[in-house]
VEXDREN-2710 file (C-alpha; in Angstrom, 1 decimal):
% VEXDREN-2710
k/r/px/py/pz
1/MET/0.0/0.0/0.0
2/ARG/1.3/3.4/-0.8
3/ARG/2.0/5.8/2.1
4/LEU/-0.8/8.3/2.6
5/ARG/0.0/12.0/2.2
6/VAL/-2.3/14.5/3.9
7/LEU/-2.2/18.2/3.1
8/LEU/-3.8/21.0/4.9
9/MET/-6.2/23.1/2.8
10/ALA/-7.8/26.4/3.3
11/VAL/-11.5/26.2/4.2
12/SER/-14.2/28.8/3.6
13/LEU/-17.4/28.6/5.5
14/ALA/-19.6/31.5/4.6
15/ALA/-22.4/30.2/6.7
16/ALA/-20.3/30.6/9.8
17/GLY/-19.6/34.2/8.9
18/LEU/-15.9/33.5/8.1
19/ALA/-14.1/35.2/5.3
20/ALA/-12.7/33.0/2.6
21/VAL/-9.0/32.5/3.0
22/PRO/-7.0/32.1/-0.3
23/ALA/-5.0/28.9/-0.4
24/SER/-1.9/30.9/-1.1
25/ALA/-2.4/32.8/2.2
26/THR/-2.3/29.7/4.4
27/PRO/1.1/27.9/4.4
28/ALA/1.4/24.2/4.6
29/VAL/2.3/23.4/8.2
30/GLY/4.7/20.7/9.5
31/LEU/4.6/18.7/12.7
32/ALA/5.5/21.6/14.9
33/GLY/3.4/24.2/13.1
34/VAL/6.4/25.5/11.1
35/PRO/5.5/26.5/7.5
36/VAL/7.2/24.3/4.9
37/SER/8.2/25.1/1.4
38/ALA/6.3/23.9/-1.6
39/ALA/9.2/21.5/-2.4
40/GLN/9.0/20.1/1.1
41/ALA/5.2/19.8/0.9
42/ALA/5.6/17.7/-2.3
43/ILE/7.7/15.0/-0.6
44/PRO/6.9/11.7/-2.4
45/ALA/4.4/9.5/-0.5
46/SER/7.1/6.9/0.3
47/ALA/9.1/9.5/2.3
48/ALA/6.1/11.0/4.1
49/PRO/6.3/11.1/7.9
50/ALA/4.4/8.8/10.2
51/ALA/1.9/11.5/11.0
52/VAL/1.1/15.0/9.8
53/GLY/0.1/17.7/12.2
54/TYR/-2.3/20.6/11.5
55/GLU/-2.6/23.7/13.6
56/ALA/-6.1/24.6/14.7
57/GLU/-5.5/28.3/14.2
58/TYR/-5.3/27.6/10.4
59/ALA/-8.6/25.7/10.3
60/ALA/-12.2/27.0/10.0
61/ILE/-13.6/28.2/13.3
62/GLY/-17.2/28.4/14.2
63/GLN/-17.8/30.4/17.4
64/GLY/-14.3/30.5/18.8
65/SER/-11.2/32.6/18.7
66/VAL/-7.4/32.1/18.2
67/GLU/-5.5/32.9/21.4
68/SER/-2.0/32.4/22.7
69/ASP/-2.2/33.3/26.4
70/HIS/-1.4/29.7/27.7
71/THR/2.1/28.3/27.1
72/GLY/2.9/24.9/25.6
73/PHE/1.0/25.2/22.4
74/THR/2.5/24.4/19.0
75/GLY/2.4/26.8/16.0
76/THR/1.3/30.3/16.7
77/GLY/-1.7/29.7/19.1
78/PHE/-4.7/27.6/19.8
79/VAL/-8.5/27.8/19.4
80/ASN/-10.6/28.8/22.4
81/TYR/-14.1/27.5/21.8
82/ASP/-17.0/29.8/22.8
83/ASN/-18.9/28.4/25.8
84/VAL/-21.8/27.2/23.7
85/ALA/-22.9/23.8/22.3
86/GLY/-22.3/23.7/18.6
87/SER/-19.0/25.7/18.5
88/TYR/-16.5/23.9/16.3
89/VAL/-13.2/23.7/14.5
90/GLU/-13.1/22.1/11.1
91/PHE/-10.0/20.9/9.2
92/THR/-9.9/19.9/5.6
93/VAL/-7.4/17.2/4.6
94/THR/-6.8/15.4/1.3
95/ALA/-6.0/11.7/1.1
96/GLU/-4.4/10.0/-1.8
97/GLU/-6.4/6.9/-1.2
98/GLN/-9.1/5.5/1.0
99/ALA/-7.8/4.4/4.5
100/THR/-8.7/4.3/8.2
101/LEU/-6.4/6.5/10.2
102/PRO/-5.9/7.8/13.7
103/LEU/-7.0/11.4/14.3
104/ALA/-5.2/12.8/17.3
105/PHE/-6.6/16.0/18.8
106/ARG/-4.1/17.9/21.1
107/PHE/-6.0/19.9/23.6
108/ALA/-6.0/21.5/27.1
109/ASN/-8.9/21.6/29.5
110/GLY/-8.1/23.6/32.6
111/THR/-11.4/23.0/34.3
112/THR/-12.3/19.9/36.3
113/ALA/-15.3/19.1/34.1
114/ASP/-15.3/17.1/30.9
115/ARG/-15.8/19.1/27.7
116/PRO/-17.0/16.4/25.3
117/MET/-17.1/16.9/21.5
118/ASP/-18.7/15.2/18.5
119/ILE/-16.2/14.2/15.8
120/THR/-17.5/14.0/12.3
121/VAL/-15.7/13.1/9.1
122/ASN/-17.4/14.3/5.9
123/GLY/-20.5/15.0/7.9
124/VAL/-20.7/11.4/9.3
125/LEU/-20.5/11.0/13.1
126/VAL/-17.4/8.9/14.0
127/ALA/-17.3/9.7/17.8
128/ASP/-20.3/10.8/19.8
129/ASN/-19.6/12.8/22.9
130/LEU/-15.9/11.9/22.8
131/SER/-14.4/12.8/26.2
132/PHE/-12.0/15.7/26.5
133/PRO/-11.4/15.5/30.3
134/GLY/-10.2/18.4/32.5
135/ASN/-7.0/18.2/34.4
136/GLY/-7.1/21.6/36.1
137/SER/-4.3/23.1/33.9
138/TRP/-4.6/25.1/30.7
139/THR/-0.9/24.4/30.0
140/GLY/-1.3/20.6/30.7
141/TRP/-1.8/19.6/27.0
142/GLN/-3.3/16.2/26.4
143/THR/-4.1/14.1/23.3
144/ARG/-7.3/12.3/22.4
145/THR/-7.3/9.9/19.5
146/VAL/-10.1/8.3/17.4
147/ASP/-9.8/6.2/14.3
148/ALA/-11.8/7.3/11.2
149/ALA/-12.2/6.3/7.6
150/LEU/-11.0/8.9/5.1
151/GLN/-12.1/8.8/1.5
152/GLN/-9.7/9.4/-1.4
153/GLY/-9.6/13.1/-2.1
154/GLY/-10.9/15.8/0.1
155/ASN/-12.2/15.2/3.7
156/THR/-13.6/17.5/6.3
157/VAL/-12.8/16.7/10.0
158/ARG/-15.0/18.7/12.4
159/ALA/-14.7/18.7/16.2
160/THR/-18.0/20.2/17.6
161/ALA/-18.6/21.1/21.3
162/ALA/-21.4/18.8/22.7
163/SER/-22.1/20.8/25.9
164/ALA/-23.0/24.3/26.9
165/ASN/-19.4/24.7/28.3
166/GLY/-18.1/24.6/24.8
167/GLY/-15.0/22.6/23.7
168/PRO/-11.5/22.5/25.2
169/ASN/-8.7/24.7/24.0
170/LEU/-7.7/22.9/20.7
171/ASP/-4.1/23.1/19.6
172/SER/-3.8/20.8/16.7
173/LEU/-4.9/17.7/14.8
174/SER/-2.5/15.0/13.8
175/VAL/-3.5/12.6/11.1
176/GLY/-1.6/9.3/11.2
177/GLN/-0.5/7.1/8.4
178/PRO/-1.6/3.5/8.0
179/ALA/0.1/1.4/10.6
180/VAL/3.5/0.1/9.7
181/THR/3.3/-3.7/9.5
182/THR/6.8/-4.4/10.7
183/ASP/7.0/-5.4/14.3
184/TRP/10.4/-3.8/14.9
185/SER/11.0/-5.5/18.2
186/VAL/10.4/-9.0/16.8
187/ALA/12.4/-8.1/13.6
188/MET/15.3/-6.9/15.7
189/VAL/15.3/-10.0/17.9
190/GLU/15.1/-12.3/14.9
191/SER/17.9/-10.4/13.2
192/THR/20.2/-10.5/16.3
193/MET/19.6/-14.2/17.0
194/ALA/20.4/-14.9/13.3
195/ARG/23.6/-12.9/13.5
196/TYR/24.8/-14.4/16.8
197/SER/24.4/-17.6/18.7
198/PRO/24.3/-17.5/22.5
199/THR/27.9/-18.6/22.4
200/THR/29.1/-15.9/19.9
201/ILE/27.1/-12.9/21.1
202/GLY/29.9/-12.0/23.6
203/GLY/31.0/-12.4/27.1
204/TRP/29.4/-11.4/30.4
205/SER/28.9/-7.7/29.8
206/TYR/26.4/-4.9/30.3
207/PRO/25.8/-4.2/26.6
208/VAL/24.8/-7.8/26.0
209/GLY/22.9/-7.8/29.2
210/LEU/21.0/-4.7/28.2
211/TYR/20.2/-6.2/24.8
212/LEU/19.0/-9.5/26.3
213/TYR/16.8/-7.7/28.8
214/GLY/15.1/-5.9/25.8
215/GLN/14.8/-9.3/24.2
216/TYR/13.1/-10.6/27.3
217/LEU/10.6/-7.7/27.3
218/THR/9.7/-8.7/23.7
219/TYR/9.4/-12.3/24.9
220/GLN/6.9/-11.2/27.5
221/ARG/4.6/-10.0/24.7
222/THR/5.2/-12.7/22.1
223/HIS/5.9/-15.7/24.3
224/ASP/8.2/-17.1/21.6
225/PRO/10.1/-19.9/23.6
226/ARG/13.2/-19.4/21.3
227/SER/13.8/-16.0/22.8
228/LEU/13.8/-17.2/26.4
229/SER/15.9/-20.3/25.5
230/TYR/18.4/-18.0/23.9
231/ILE/18.8/-15.9/27.0
232/LYS/19.1/-19.1/29.2
233/ASN/21.7/-20.6/27.0
234/TYR/23.7/-17.3/27.2
235/VAL/23.6/-17.1/31.0
236/ASP/24.3/-20.8/31.4
237/ARG/27.7/-20.2/29.8
238/PHE/28.6/-18.3/33.0
239/VAL/26.5/-20.0/35.8
240/SER/27.3/-23.5/36.8
241/SER/24.7/-26.0/38.0
242/ASP/25.5/-25.2/41.6
243/GLY/25.2/-21.4/41.1
244/THR/28.8/-20.6/40.9
245/ILE/29.5/-17.6/38.7
246/GLY/33.1/-16.6/37.8
247/GLN/32.7/-12.8/38.3
248/SER/34.3/-10.7/41.0
249/PHE/31.8/-7.9/40.6
250/ASN/34.4/-5.2/41.3
251/ASN/32.7/-2.7/39.0
252/LEU/29.1/-1.7/38.6
253/ASP/29.1/-2.5/34.9
254/SER/29.6/-6.2/35.6
255/MET/26.4/-6.2/37.7
256/GLN/23.9/-5.1/35.0
257/ALA/23.5/-8.6/33.4
258/GLY/22.5/-9.8/36.9
259/ARG/18.9/-8.8/35.8
260/LEU/19.0/-11.9/33.7
261/LEU/19.6/-14.0/36.8
262/THR/16.5/-12.8/38.5
263/ILE/14.5/-13.2/35.2
264/LEU/15.6/-16.8/34.8
265/HIS/14.9/-17.7/38.4
266/HIS/11.4/-16.3/38.0
267/GLU/10.9/-18.2/34.7
268/THR/12.5/-21.5/35.6
269/GLY/12.5/-21.7/39.4
270/GLN/16.1/-23.1/39.3
271/ASP/17.9/-22.2/42.5
272/ARG/21.3/-21.8/40.8
273/TYR/20.2/-18.4/39.5
274/ARG/19.3/-17.2/43.0
275/ILE/22.7/-18.3/44.2
276/ALA/24.5/-16.4/41.4
277/ALA/22.3/-13.3/41.9
278/LYS/23.0/-13.4/45.6
279/LYS/26.7/-13.0/44.9
280/ILE/26.0/-9.5/43.5
281/ARG/23.7/-8.7/46.5
282/ASP/26.4/-9.8/49.0
283/ARG/29.1/-7.9/47.1
284/LEU/27.3/-4.7/47.8
285/GLU/27.8/-5.1/51.5
286/THR/31.5/-4.5/51.2
287/TYR/31.6/-2.5/47.9
288/PRO/33.4/0.8/48.3
289/ARG/31.4/4.1/48.6
290/THR/31.8/7.8/48.7
291/SER/31.6/9.5/52.0
292/ASP/27.8/10.0/51.5
293/GLY/27.2/6.4/50.5
294/GLY/27.4/6.4/46.7
295/PHE/28.8/3.2/45.1
296/TRP/32.1/3.9/43.3
297/HIS/31.9/3.2/39.6
298/ALA/34.7/0.6/40.0
299/THR/37.2/-0.4/42.7
300/SER/40.2/0.1/40.4
301/ASP/42.5/3.1/41.2
302/SER/41.4/4.9/38.0
303/ARG/37.8/4.8/39.1
304/ALA/38.1/5.1/42.9
305/HIS/35.9/7.8/44.5
306/GLN/34.0/8.4/41.3
307/LEU/30.3/8.3/40.6
308/TRP/29.3/7.9/36.9
309/ALA/25.7/8.5/35.9
310/ASP/26.0/5.2/33.9
311/GLY/26.4/3.3/37.2
312/VAL/22.9/3.8/38.5
313/TYR/21.4/1.7/35.8
314/MET/24.1/-1.0/36.1
315/VAL/23.1/-2.0/39.6
316/ASN/19.8/-0.4/40.8
317/PRO/17.2/-1.9/38.5
318/PHE/18.8/-5.3/39.3
319/LEU/18.6/-4.5/43.0
320/VAL/14.9/-3.7/43.1
321/GLU/14.1/-6.7/41.0
322/TYR/16.2/-8.9/43.2
323/GLY/14.4/-7.6/46.2
324/LYS/11.0/-8.4/44.7
325/GLU/12.0/-11.9/43.5
326/PHE/13.8/-13.0/46.7
327/ASN/11.8/-11.1/49.4
328/ASP/14.6/-8.6/50.1
329/SER/12.8/-5.4/49.1
330/ALA/13.3/-3.7/52.5
331/TYR/17.0/-3.4/51.8
332/ALA/16.9/-3.3/48.0
333/ASN/14.4/-0.5/47.7
334/ASN/16.1/1.7/50.4
335/GLU/19.6/1.1/48.8
336/ALA/18.4/1.8/45.3
337/ALA/16.5/5.0/46.2
338/LYS/19.5/6.2/48.2
339/GLN/21.9/5.6/45.3
340/LEU/19.6/7.5/42.9
341/TYR/19.4/10.4/45.3
342/VAL/23.2/10.5/46.1
343/TYR/24.1/10.4/42.4
344/GLY/21.5/13.0/41.5
345/SER/22.5/15.3/44.2
346/HIS/26.1/15.5/42.8
347/LEU/25.5/15.2/39.1
348/GLN/22.3/17.2/38.4
349/VAL/22.8/20.9/37.6
350/THR/20.6/23.9/37.1
351/ASN/19.5/23.0/33.5
352/GLY/18.0/19.8/34.8
353/LEU/20.6/17.6/33.1
354/LEU/23.3/15.5/34.7
355/LYS/27.0/15.7/34.2
356/HIS/28.6/12.5/33.1
357/ALA/30.6/11.9/36.3
358/TYR/31.7/13.2/39.7
359/ASP/35.0/12.6/41.5
360/GLU/34.9/13.1/45.2
361/SER/38.7/13.1/45.4
362/ARG/39.1/15.8/42.6
363/THR/42.1/13.8/41.3
364/ALA/40.7/12.7/37.9
365/SER/42.0/14.6/34.9
366/TRP/38.5/15.5/33.9
367/SER/37.2/16.7/37.3
368/ASP/36.6/20.3/38.1
369/PRO/38.8/21.2/41.1
370/GLY/35.9/23.0/42.7
371/THR/32.9/20.8/42.0
372/GLY/34.5/17.5/41.1
373/LEU/32.2/17.3/38.0
374/ALA/33.0/16.2/34.5
375/PRO/32.7/19.0/31.9
376/GLU/29.9/17.7/29.7
377/HIS/26.4/16.2/29.6
378/TRP/27.1/13.0/27.6
379/CYS/23.8/11.8/26.4
380/ARG/23.9/8.1/27.2
381/ALA/25.1/8.8/30.7
382/VAL/22.0/10.9/31.2
383/GLY/20.0/8.2/29.5
384/TRP/21.1/5.5/31.9
385/TYR/20.1/7.7/34.8
386/SER/16.7/8.5/33.3
387/MET/15.8/4.9/32.8
388/ALA/17.1/3.9/36.2
389/ILE/15.1/6.5/38.2
390/VAL/11.9/5.5/36.4
391/ASN/12.6/1.8/37.1
392/VAL/13.2/2.5/40.8
393/LEU/10.1/4.7/41.2
394/ASP/8.1/1.8/39.7
395/ALA/9.4/-0.5/42.4
396/ILE/9.4/1.5/45.6
397/PRO/6.1/2.1/47.5
398/SER/4.3/5.4/47.3
399/SER/5.1/5.9/51.0
400/HIS/8.8/5.6/50.6
401/PRO/10.6/8.5/52.3
402/ARG/12.8/9.2/49.3
403/ARG/10.1/9.1/46.8
404/ALA/9.5/12.9/46.8
405/GLU/13.2/13.6/46.3
406/LEU/13.4/11.2/43.3
407/LEU/10.3/12.7/41.7
408/THR/11.8/16.2/42.0
409/ILE/15.0/15.0/40.3
410/LEU/13.0/13.3/37.5
411/GLN/10.8/16.3/37.0
412/LYS/13.8/18.7/36.6
413/LEU/15.4/16.2/34.3
414/ALA/12.3/15.9/32.1
415/ALA/12.1/19.6/31.7
416/GLY/15.8/19.7/30.6
417/LEU/15.2/16.9/28.1
418/GLU/12.3/18.7/26.6
419/HIS/14.3/21.9/26.3
420/TYR/17.2/20.3/24.5
421/GLN/15.3/17.9/22.2
422/ASP/16.2/18.6/18.6
423/PRO/13.2/20.2/17.0
424/ASN/14.1/18.9/13.6
425/THR/14.5/15.2/14.3
426/GLY/12.9/14.6/17.7
427/ARG/16.2/13.0/18.9
428/TRP/18.8/14.2/21.3
429/PHE/22.5/15.2/20.7
430/GLN/25.6/13.3/21.7
431/VAL/26.5/16.2/23.9
432/VAL/22.9/17.1/25.0
433/ASP/23.1/20.8/25.5
434/LYS/25.3/21.7/22.5
435/GLY/23.1/20.9/19.6
436/ASP/23.9/24.2/17.9
437/ARG/27.4/23.0/17.1
438/SER/28.0/21.7/13.6
439/ASP/30.0/18.7/14.6
440/ASN/27.5/17.5/17.2
441/TRP/25.1/14.7/16.1
442/THR/21.9/13.0/17.3
443/GLU/22.6/9.7/19.0
444/THR/20.2/6.8/18.8
445/SER/20.7/4.9/22.1
446/CYS/20.2/7.9/24.4
447/SER/17.3/9.1/22.3
448/SER/15.7/5.7/22.9
449/MET/16.4/5.9/26.6
450/PHE/15.0/9.4/27.0
451/THR/11.9/8.5/24.9
452/TYR/11.3/5.5/27.2
453/ALA/11.8/7.4/30.4
454/LEU/9.5/10.3/29.4
455/SER/6.8/8.0/28.2
456/ARG/6.9/5.7/31.2
457/GLY/7.2/8.7/33.6
458/ALA/4.1/10.4/32.1
459/GLN/2.2/7.1/32.0
460/GLN/2.8/6.6/35.7
461/GLY/2.1/10.2/36.6
462/TYR/5.6/11.0/37.8
463/ILE/5.8/13.8/35.3
464/ASP/3.2/16.0/33.5
465/ALA/1.1/14.3/30.8
466/HIS/2.4/16.6/28.1
467/TYR/5.7/14.7/28.1
468/ASN/3.8/12.0/26.2
469/ASP/4.1/14.4/23.2
470/VAL/7.8/14.9/23.7
471/ALA/8.2/11.1/23.9
472/GLN/6.2/10.6/20.7
473/ARG/8.4/13.0/18.8
474/GLY/11.4/11.1/20.2
475/TYR/9.9/7.8/19.1
476/GLN/9.3/8.9/15.6
477/GLY/12.9/10.3/15.5
478/VAL/14.4/6.9/16.6
479/LEU/12.2/5.0/14.1
480/ALA/13.8/7.0/11.4
481/LYS/17.1/5.3/12.3
482/ILE/15.9/1.7/11.8
483/SER/15.5/-0.1/8.5
484/LEU/15.6/-3.5/6.9
485/GLY/18.6/-4.4/4.8
486/SER/18.7/-6.3/1.6
487/ASP/19.2/-9.5/3.7
488/GLY/15.9/-8.7/5.5
489/ARG/17.6/-8.0/8.8
490/THR/17.3/-4.8/10.9
491/ASN/19.9/-2.1/10.9
492/LEU/19.9/0.5/13.6
493/THR/22.3/3.4/13.0
494/ASP/24.1/6.3/14.7
495/ILE/24.9/4.5/18.0
496/SER/27.8/5.8/20.0
497/ILE/30.3/3.0/21.0
498/GLY/31.3/2.6/24.6
499/THR/32.7/5.8/26.1
500/ASN/34.9/7.0/28.9
501/VAL/34.6/10.4/30.6
502/GLY/36.0/13.1/28.4
503/ASP/35.6/16.6/26.9
504/TYR/33.3/17.8/24.1
505/ALA/35.8/16.9/21.3
506/TYR/36.2/13.4/22.7
507/TYR/32.4/12.6/22.7
508/VAL/31.6/14.0/19.3
509/ALA/34.5/12.0/17.8
510/ARG/33.2/8.7/19.1
511/THR/32.5/6.1/16.4
512/ARG/28.9/6.1/15.2
513/ALA/28.1/2.4/15.0
514/THR/25.4/0.3/13.4
515/ASN/23.7/-2.4/15.5
516/ASP/25.8/-1.8/18.6
517/PHE/24.2/-3.5/21.6
518/HIS/23.9/-0.3/23.5
519/GLY/21.4/0.9/20.8
520/LEU/19.7/-2.4/20.3
521/GLY/18.8/-2.9/23.9
522/ALA/17.7/0.7/24.4
523/PHE/15.5/0.5/21.3
524/LEU/13.8/-2.7/22.5
525/ILE/13.0/-1.2/25.9
526/MET/11.7/2.0/24.2
527/ASN/9.7/0.1/21.5
528/GLU/8.0/-2.2/24.0
529/GLN/6.9/0.8/26.0
530/LEU/5.6/2.9/23.0
531/ARG/4.6/0.6/20.2
532/ALA/1.0/0.3/21.3
533/ARG/0.6/3.8/22.7
END
């Protein structure tokens, strides 16, 4: 099926007392309400984006006005419906072929009462009294979606207030494309299992552990026994029948794949996985810490006294899952929450982002002599932290004494991520806050991590609901980096290889790999969160 292209057209409704607007006076509008050139508007259907957005201020308005006094809207404003039943906004779109597509209305309702609307397409009612609920905030933008059949050629989409209160403030309409048939998670897992056996995929390491955790999330949906067997065969290379595991766990990176041990115990009940996982748990009793209790990134001299943002993901999601599986949550939840707080208190700065690392001793070559901080916001380090804090918030009870502190850190981080998201691609830059530099580039693994964390955080109510929109832009940006090769296997591009702490020049010069496990694992985690949302 050809991709569907939808173009905004000027509408004249003389019956509503609206002056006719010449087509030349109303620019074609892109996803963020930015006018696009005629050449851009004529992109071939095969290159069309997954959804096309239309600003309400360019549509036909019956009993309402264009305003801009509440922040967070896209384009130049939004439509404030008059408080009367029958007030409406009507869009006209053109479809190249007949198709059923999602219509997503972005709105704000600062009251506590619902403001339902009737949605019609070409005069046919497709949603009667569709709820547009209030959340008490005129800047708390939400999205309401309904599927509708569009005919080939011109279509009118009208949203009409169904109550005397009128409609909500309407910001935009996004018209989706027909659903992509590729299940990217399944395709990626199949491709990776074809490229590597459990023996050749690599040693005990956090990149492989991250990828296999993503494969497990896919397994939880598909229940394909080959995926779980693959994970088990990998882990059994390192864990003997009596639970012995040949790891010293002298660095946090080596602990991340421990998540697979709790997973396999849960799935198989075999005690050897508990014994192996307990070795990590017991190692934490004597593992070295900073003076305020943060786990060093590693015990080696070159990492002593250092907190790297990466480290919180390497140990804390494992820890809370271990606690749940083995009835040790009292310790595990307290320790994980403490680590997130200690790391955040050192690494987070006023823009909401985290620096890559902190050295309590101030002896590392990269550490600021005053603050002990590394110089840059490396994107994947921030991404590790963003996923870890959401995972830990999911695990600890609502009454946990550190919960409010963690929510504050996450909310500041979310605001920083929204601010620095690339408006052109929806992704984030390798050095997050320096996207204006020509040698900086958008990196796929961290973009997946941020997208996951923002989506999950908004879903759980940890951050404002409007971050769903930020996550959706990130999701579409990451999807632009995955494709099927001539061999039918997936390729995910622009993934930074493993990285030390360094300066700006060091980060932007890192190799941009294809199908690196950092990116594959982060993609699967993101895709399983967002694919059905």
